[in-house]
N, C-alpha and C positions, 0 to 999 in steps of 0.2 A: 447534635444528630437527633433525627426525629425517632421518638419511641417505636412507632410501628416499624421503621426500618431496621431498628436494632433487634426487636423481637423476630422479624422475619429473616434476618441474617442468623440470629441463633437457632431458629427452628430449622433453616437449611443447613446449618452446621451438624445439628443432632442428626438429622435425617441420614445426611450424608455419612457420618460416623456409624450409624445403625446399618446402613446398607453395605458399607465396607466390612463391617464386623460380621455381617450376616454372610456375605460371600466368602469372607476369609474363612470363617468357621466351616462353611460348606466345603470348601476346597480342603480343608484340613481333614475333614471326616472322609471325603472321598479319597483323599490321598492315603489315609490310614487304612481305608478298606482295599484299596488297589495294592498296598504293600502287604497286606495280610494275605490276600488272594494270591498274590505272586509268591510269597513265602510258602503258603501251602502246596502250591503246584510244584514249586522246586522239591520241598520234602517228599512229596508224593512220588515224584520221579526217583529221588534217591531210594525210597522204600521199595519201589518196584525192582529195583537191580537185584538179582539173584544169581547165585553160582550156577554155571552151566554143567559142570562135572564135580565129582568129589575129589578132595585132595587132602593130603596129611603132610605134616611139617613138624620139625623139632626146633627147639630153641631155648631160651634160658631168660629169666628175669634178672636183670643185673640192677640191684637195689642199693642205693646210696641214701641211707636214712640221715636224719638230721644229727649234727654233731652232739656229742662225741662218740656215738654208736658206730661202729665199723661197718663197712660195706660187705654185702653177701650176694650170692647167686642162688637161683631156684631153677632146677630143670623144668622145661615146659615142653608139652606135646599138644599139637593142635589138629584138629580134624574138622573138615567142612564138607557137607554133603546135603544135596537137594532132597526134598520129600515131595509126596504127592501134592501138597499144599504147603508152600513155604520151604523152608530150609532150616538146617541145623548146624550149629557150631559147637564143638567139644574142646574144652580146655582140661588139661591134666597137669597139675603143678606139683612138684616135690620129687623126692622127700626133701623137706626143709632142714634146718639144724637138729630139730627134735624128732625127725624121722615122719613127719606128718605129710600125708599126700591129700590133695583136695581135686575133685573133679566137679567141673561145671557144664551142664548142659544148657544151652541157650537155643530155644525153638523160636525161630523167627516166623511169624503168621502174616499172611496178607492182608487180613482184616482187622488186626488188632495188636495190642502190645505184645512184645516177646514173652514168653514163658521161660523162667530159670528154674532149674533143678540142681541140687548140690549133693554131693556125698564126700565123705572124708574117712580116713583111717589113720591108725597109728603105725608105729614102726612094725615091720613084719606081718602086717595084716593085709588081707586082700581088700581091694576096693569094692564096695557093692556094685551089683551090675546096673541098678537103678537108683536115681537120686530122689530126695524129697523136695517138693516145691519150695523154693526160698521166699519167704515173706518179703513183701516189698520194703518193709522197714529195715531189711538188711542188705538191701541192694547196693548201698553205697559204703559198705564196709570192706576194707582191703582184702585182697586175694593174696595169700601166701605172703603176708607181711609187706606187700608192694604198694605202690600208689595207684595201681589199677584196682577198680572195684567191678562187680557184676553190672552195674549200671553203666559203666565206662565201656566195658566189652560188648554189652548189648546195644549200646546207642540208644539207650531208653528215651533220651530227649527227643528222638525222632516222632515220638507218638504223643508228646505233650501238646495241651490244648491250643497254646498261642504260638503261632509261627508267622514271622515277619520279616520280609526283606528290607533291610535297613539301607544298602548301598551295593554297588558292584565297582570292584577295583582290582589292582594287581597285587598279589601277594605271593612272595617267594618264587617270582617268575611266572606266575600263572595268573590268567584273568579269572576272577572269583566273583560269585554272588555270595554276599554276607547276610546269612539269615540268623535271627535271633529267636530262640526257643525259650518259653517261659512256662512255669508251673506254679500252682499255689500249694502243691502237695509234695513235701520232700522232709525226710528225717532231719533233725537238728543239725547233725554233722554233715549233711549234704549240700548240694548246689540247687539253686532254683532257676537259674538263667545260664543258657549256652549261647555264645556267639560263635558261629562257625563260618569259616571260608571254605566253600565248595567250588571245585574246578568247574568252569562253565563247559568245557568240552567233555570231560570224562566223569563227572559226579564224584570224584574222589575228594576226600577231606584233607585240605591243605594245612589247615591250622584250626584250633579251637580254644576258646577261653571259657572257663565256668565260674560264676559268681554265687556268693551265698546270699542269704535272705537281706543281709545289711548292704548288699551292693559291692562287697569286697572280693577281688580277685582271689580265687581259691586254687584253680588248677589250670594248667596249660598242656595242651596236647598237640604234637606234630610228628609227622614221619620225618626221620633223620637221614636215612641212607636207602639208596635204590640201586638195583642191579639189573642188566638186561638179560632175560632169560628167554631163548628161542624167540628173539624178536620182540618181546615185550618187557617193558619196565616193571619191576616187581620190588616192592617195598621189603627191605631187609633189616629195618630197624625203626622202632617207634619209641616215642619219650613221652612220658607223663610226668609232669613237674607239679609239686604240691607247694604252692608258695607260702601257704599259711604254716605248714610244718616245717618248711625248709628241706624238703626230701625230694627225690626224683628216682624214677625207675625207667630203664630202658628194656624194651622187649625186643630181643635180637633173634632173628630167624636164621636157620642153617639151611640156605637154598642149596640144591645140588649143583 
């Protein structure tokens, strides 16, 4: 084979490889940008969903700790009400076995992450009318000994900096958009990535997984039971499973 032909073929091969690599990389970048844009759009739609009217409800936290600790229940009261800008959720849990009651105010703002306020009191003590701002370092600590945390209840991951649509698929009988949310700022005992399945039609959360900084599955969340109330399906039971602790908590609502 003549040397100049060998060099020409080699040069053509190199040029073709570089061209393919360039366009492949461009498509990957464009695909990533498209997935991030789609993820942000979906999350923005979820964040814009606000309650139309105030409601109150009672329920209980049914906690099954890791063995050999026995299961226990904690009474719960819930109130949701719209504000001039945004809306607020109020959780009051307790008294627990020690007589402690805890109240959480979660103020959802249209232009930024939620604000969380906390108040607590002991046995036979009145709850303060106002709570103190809860530092973000305490957002992933358990509420009333359960597997739910203020970060879970506030859905803080909706405001994390990276939101990416990774696929769309059926989950639990619903067609869902699967969005992955990530942050670089989380306490050591918390999670830094959430993969959530959002119902395409209603925007409801069908299922979610939370992962720690090492990429290990930490928690699973899913609505368990529903009931039709005045022509609308309402969730009556939610479950949070802590895979690393071996515990789980059901939040059971007492619908009329």
